[in-house]
Each structure stands twice: as structure tokens, then as C-alpha cells.
Backbone as ProteinMPNN parsed JSONL, in Angstrom:
{"seq_chain_A": "MSLEQLNKEISKLSPSERLTLVNLIIQSLQHELNYPDSNKEGLSTPKTGLIKKMRGYLQTDQATPTDADVKAMLEERRVKKYLR", "coords_chain_A": {"N_chain_A": [[0.849, -1.171, 0.0], [0.568, 2.179, -0.852], [1.875, 5.294, 0.447], [0.139, 7.39, -0.009], [-2.312, 6.039, -0.418], [-2.565, 4.894, 2.086], [-2.83, 7.19, 3.665], [-5.343, 8.109, 2.782], [-6.969, 6.047, 3.725], [-6.551, 6.266, 6.474], [-7.784, 8.688, 7.02], [-10.403, 7.946, 7.037], [-10.843, 6.75, 9.431], [-12.118, 6.766, 12.81], [-11.65, 9.269, 15.408], [-10.846, 7.926, 17.765], [-9.921, 5.49, 16.744], [-7.784, 6.419, 15.225], [-6.101, 7.421, 17.244], [-5.494, 5.019, 18.485], [-4.093, 3.815, 16.407], [-1.857, 5.532, 16.238], [-0.71, 4.973, 18.717], [-0.068, 2.271, 18.341], [1.866, 2.518, 16.344], [3.849, 3.921, 17.721], [4.473, 1.998, 19.667], [5.551, 0.022, 17.985], [7.823, 1.329, 17.102], [9.175, 1.596, 19.508], [9.67, -1.068, 20.024], [11.451, -1.692, 17.96], [13.539, -0.045, 18.743], [14.317, -1.213, 21.11], [14.95, -3.786, 20.301], [16.773, -3.865, 17.917], [17.212, -4.895, 14.515], [19.887, -6.934, 13.234], [20.843, -5.849, 10.917], [20.136, -3.246, 11.029], [20.846, -0.037, 12.359], [20.749, 0.786, 15.749], [18.656, 3.258, 17.315], [19.525, 6.371, 18.875], [19.768, 7.202, 22.405], [18.512, 9.75, 23.103], [16.44, 9.867, 21.175], [14.959, 7.649, 21.856], [14.012, 8.446, 24.34], [12.414, 10.577, 23.521], [10.377, 9.269, 22.122], [9.192, 7.834, 24.208], [8.242, 9.977, 25.687], [6.41, 11.093, 23.874], [4.57, 9.019, 23.764], [3.614, 9.122, 26.339], [2.184, 11.516, 26.209], [-0.046, 10.699, 24.843], [-1.47, 9.163, 26.597], [-4.286, 9.139, 28.666], [-6.821, 9.729, 31.138], [-9.246, 10.404, 30.366], [-12.194, 10.008, 28.343], [-12.22, 9.362, 24.823], [-12.741, 12.16, 22.744], [-15.89, 12.873, 21.2], [-17.071, 13.267, 17.787], [-18.752, 15.474, 17.788], [-17.862, 16.768, 20.097], [-15.277, 17.479, 19.298], [-15.855, 19.212, 17.179], [-17.096, 21.261, 18.64], [-14.918, 22.097, 20.222], [-13.206, 23.054, 18.234], [-14.747, 25.141, 17.197], [-14.878, 26.792, 19.457], [-12.186, 27.471, 19.649], [-11.856, 28.881, 17.263], [-13.505, 31.092, 17.776], [-12.18, 32.264, 19.969], [-9.779, 32.92, 18.693], [-10.674, 34.732, 16.813], [-11.574, 36.814, 18.451], [-9.277, 37.913, 19.422]], "CA_chain_A": [[0.0, 0.0, 0.0], [1.37, 3.396, -0.932], [1.653, 6.267, 1.515], [-1.064, 8.135, -0.381], [-3.454, 5.171, -0.138], [-2.639, 4.775, 3.535], [-3.353, 8.453, 4.166], [-6.784, 8.122, 2.494], [-7.616, 5.097, 4.63], [-6.46, 6.808, 7.834], [-8.777, 9.754, 7.17], [-11.715, 7.319, 7.217], [-10.93, 6.227, 10.793], [-12.63, 7.654, 13.86], [-10.558, 9.796, 16.241], [-10.395, 6.878, 18.675], [-9.126, 4.525, 15.968], [-6.518, 7.064, 14.853], [-5.254, 7.425, 18.437], [-5.021, 3.641, 18.645], [-3.081, 3.614, 15.373], [-0.648, 6.25, 16.664], [-0.142, 4.206, 19.825], [0.546, 1.07, 17.768], [3.086, 2.941, 15.64], [4.853, 4.224, 18.748], [4.899, 0.719, 20.234], [6.423, -0.669, 17.038], [9.105, 2.035, 17.128], [9.848, 1.221, 20.748], [10.142, -2.448, 19.87], [12.662, -1.636, 17.132], [14.608, 0.58, 19.518], [14.766, -2.169, 22.112], [15.454, -4.991, 19.641], [17.086, -3.56, 16.516], [17.717, -5.989, 13.682], [21.338, -6.893, 13.079], [21.149, -5.035, 9.743], [19.756, -1.866, 11.29], [21.555, 0.624, 13.454], [19.82, 1.202, 16.804], [18.539, 4.696, 17.473], [20.2, 6.871, 20.066], [18.977, 7.358, 23.619], [17.586, 10.891, 23.071], [15.263, 9.531, 20.377], [14.177, 6.719, 22.657], [13.334, 9.264, 25.337], [11.39, 11.347, 22.84], [9.26, 8.364, 21.836], [8.506, 7.579, 25.481], [7.553, 11.214, 26.035], [5.263, 11.19, 22.974], [3.598, 8.017, 24.188], [3.0, 9.647, 27.55], [1.212, 12.533, 25.832], [-1.25, 10.043, 24.344], [-2.185, 8.497, 27.677], [-5.207, 10.008, 29.38], [-7.902, 9.056, 31.852], [-10.493, 10.889, 29.791], [-12.7, 9.298, 27.173], [-11.913, 9.993, 23.545], [-13.818, 13.082, 22.404], [-16.735, 12.519, 20.063], [-16.972, 14.219, 16.68], [-19.434, 16.69, 18.235], [-16.947, 17.436, 21.037], [-14.176, 18.063, 18.515], [-16.415, 20.373, 16.476], [-17.291, 22.313, 19.634], [-13.597, 22.608, 20.592], [-12.71, 23.841, 17.101], [-15.529, 26.371, 17.154], [-14.415, 27.609, 20.581], [-10.857, 27.985, 19.286], [-12.052, 29.911, 16.226], [-14.066, 32.268, 18.43], [-11.096, 32.886, 20.744], [-8.82, 33.481, 17.737], [-11.321, 35.886, 16.188], [-11.698, 37.871, 19.437], [-7.958, 38.491, 19.761]], "C_chain_A": [[0.895, 1.235, 0.0], [1.017, 4.329, 0.225], [0.384, 7.067, 1.243], [-2.327, 7.325, -0.076], [-3.66, 5.046, 1.373], [-3.246, 6.028, 4.154], [-4.862, 8.551, 3.943], [-7.531, 7.208, 3.451], [-7.634, 5.628, 6.061], [-7.532, 7.866, 8.045], [-10.185, 9.207, 7.362], [-11.921, 6.811, 8.647], [-11.508, 7.259, 11.753], [-11.442, 8.203, 14.659], [-9.991, 8.739, 17.188], [-9.514, 5.861, 17.945], [-7.791, 5.12, 15.549], [-5.572, 7.144, 16.039], [-4.678, 6.035, 18.694], [-3.916, 3.356, 17.638], [-1.762, 4.296, 15.741], [0.051, 5.477, 17.77], [0.559, 2.949, 19.299], [1.85, 1.407, 17.037], [4.192, 3.224, 16.644], [5.37, 2.94, 19.383], [5.846, -0.015, 19.287], [7.799, -0.005, 16.98], [9.886, 1.682, 18.388], [10.42, -0.185, 20.641], [11.435, -2.463, 19.044], [13.83, -1.015, 17.888], [15.184, -0.394, 20.539], [15.399, -3.407, 21.498], [15.778, -4.707, 18.18], [17.594, -4.795, 15.784], [19.224, -5.848, 13.533], [21.742, -6.025, 11.887], [20.844, -3.559, 9.962], [20.57, -1.314, 12.446], [20.532, 1.081, 14.479], [19.795, 2.712, 16.926], [19.139, 5.123, 18.798], [19.223, 7.064, 21.225], [18.065, 8.583, 23.591], [16.316, 10.601, 22.263], [14.372, 8.563, 21.13], [13.379, 7.489, 23.692], [12.2, 10.077, 24.727], [10.168, 10.487, 22.548], [8.491, 8.061, 23.109], [7.691, 8.798, 25.905], [6.296, 11.38, 25.177], [4.171, 10.208, 23.394], [2.872, 8.482, 25.451], [1.957, 10.714, 27.252], [-0.104, 11.907, 25.386], [-2.085, 9.416, 25.449], [-3.036, 9.504, 28.436], [-6.255, 9.169, 30.082], [-9.26, 9.44, 31.266], [-10.895, 10.034, 28.592], [-12.31, 10.069, 25.912], [-13.058, 10.932, 23.178], [-14.601, 12.598, 21.184], [-16.53, 13.545, 18.955], [-17.624, 15.545, 17.066], [-18.558, 17.483, 19.207], [-15.827, 18.15, 20.29], [-14.667, 19.298, 17.768], [-16.597, 21.548, 17.435], [-15.948, 22.93, 20.042], [-13.029, 23.483, 19.478], [-13.443, 25.182, 17.005], [-15.094, 27.326, 18.258], [-13.059, 28.234, 20.264], [-10.972, 29.089, 18.242], [-12.576, 31.203, 16.836], [-12.978, 33.002, 19.202], [-10.095, 33.579, 19.814], [-9.391, 34.751, 17.107], [-11.366, 37.076, 17.149], [-10.36, 38.526, 19.798], [-7.666, 39.726, 18.989]], "O_chain_A": [[1.859, 1.317, 0.761], [-0.007, 4.165, 0.887], [-0.362, 7.384, 2.169], [-3.296, 7.861, 0.46], [-4.788, 5.088, 1.866], [-4.076, 5.941, 5.059], [-5.584, 9.025, 4.82], [-8.608, 7.557, 3.935], [-8.622, 5.458, 6.776], [-8.127, 7.942, 9.12], [-11.071, 9.936, 7.808], [-13.042, 6.479, 9.031], [-11.398, 8.465, 11.533], [-10.344, 7.652, 14.587], [-8.777, 8.671, 17.385], [-8.487, 5.428, 18.468], [-6.78, 4.419, 15.518], [-4.366, 6.959, 15.876], [-3.515, 5.896, 19.075], [-2.914, 2.725, 17.974], [-0.688, 3.717, 15.578], [1.274, 5.344, 17.758], [1.649, 2.604, 19.757], [2.821, 0.654, 17.113], [5.337, 2.817, 16.446], [6.572, 2.804, 19.614], [6.83, -0.608, 19.729], [8.817, -0.682, 16.83], [11.102, 1.492, 18.346], [11.524, -0.453, 21.115], [12.39, -3.16, 19.386], [14.98, -1.412, 17.697], [16.387, -0.398, 20.799], [16.285, -4.015, 22.099], [15.126, -5.252, 17.29], [18.305, -5.625, 16.349], [19.769, -4.755, 13.69], [22.863, -5.518, 11.848], [21.252, -2.714, 9.165], [20.931, -2.03, 13.38], [19.537, 1.706, 14.112], [20.799, 3.375, 16.67], [19.245, 4.326, 19.729], [18.007, 7.085, 21.035], [16.918, 8.473, 24.024], [15.232, 11.048, 22.638], [13.147, 8.654, 21.043], [12.197, 7.213, 23.899], [11.149, 10.245, 25.344], [9.037, 10.944, 22.716], [7.26, 8.035, 23.093], [6.582, 8.662, 26.42], [5.241, 11.76, 25.685], [2.987, 10.542, 23.376], [1.671, 8.263, 25.609], [0.953, 10.812, 27.958], [-1.163, 12.518, 25.535], [-3.275, 9.165, 25.263], [-2.568, 10.582, 28.802], [-6.544, 8.044, 29.676], [-10.289, 8.87, 31.628], [-10.058, 9.427, 27.925], [-12.1, 11.281, 25.949], [-14.224, 10.552, 23.286], [-14.045, 11.995, 20.266], [-15.888, 14.574, 19.166], [-17.12, 16.614, 16.72], [-18.513, 18.712, 19.153], [-15.475, 19.285, 20.612], [-13.977, 20.317, 17.728], [-16.292, 22.69, 17.092], [-15.848, 24.147, 20.193], [-12.44, 24.53, 19.745], [-12.83, 26.222, 16.761], [-14.957, 28.528, 18.028], [-12.82, 29.4, 20.579], [-10.279, 30.104, 18.318], [-12.14, 32.291, 16.457], [-12.863, 34.224, 19.104], [-9.623, 34.678, 20.104], [-8.67, 35.727, 16.897], [-11.215, 38.221, 16.722], [-10.339, 39.589, 20.419], [-6.604, 40.324, 19.16]]}, "name": "protein", "num_of_chains": 1, "seq": "MSLEQLNKEISKLSPSERLTLVNLIIQSLQHELNYPDSNKEGLSTPKTGLIKKMRGYLQTDQATPTDADVKAMLEERRVKKYLR"}
């Protein structure tokens, strides 16, 4: 599958599914960092730390916002931006 095709498919996913996909990608990167193939050069420690930090940003105790919630947040942001 090409990157363009993948991008089209990703846009069809719900916000919750996209967050799950991001989490899976981060996990796969962590796996490669912890167990690099013999043909691949392992990534440096700062990059490993960055991936862990990014993964932490994704973790939350709150439920995934609904499409209506996202629309409301965007509208609120537009109003705040307009009032500045």
C-alpha cells in the first residue's frame, strides 16, 4: 500500500481509531529501539526518550472526544482566535 493510499484510509478512521493507530506505531518504534535488527543501526537514547515522552502525551484518563466534542472545541478555538 502506498503512503497516499494509507493516508486516504487513515482519514476514514474515527478519532479513537486514529489514536489507537498512533499508539501502535509508537509501540512498534519502541520495539525496534529495544530490539534492533542486526542489519539496522539502533537509534540513540535521546530519540528513545522522545518516543517515550510522545507516548506519555497520548495516555489520558479521559474518554476519547466525540466528533461533536471536537467540532465544539474547534468552534471555541475559532471564536477565541477571532476575538484576539
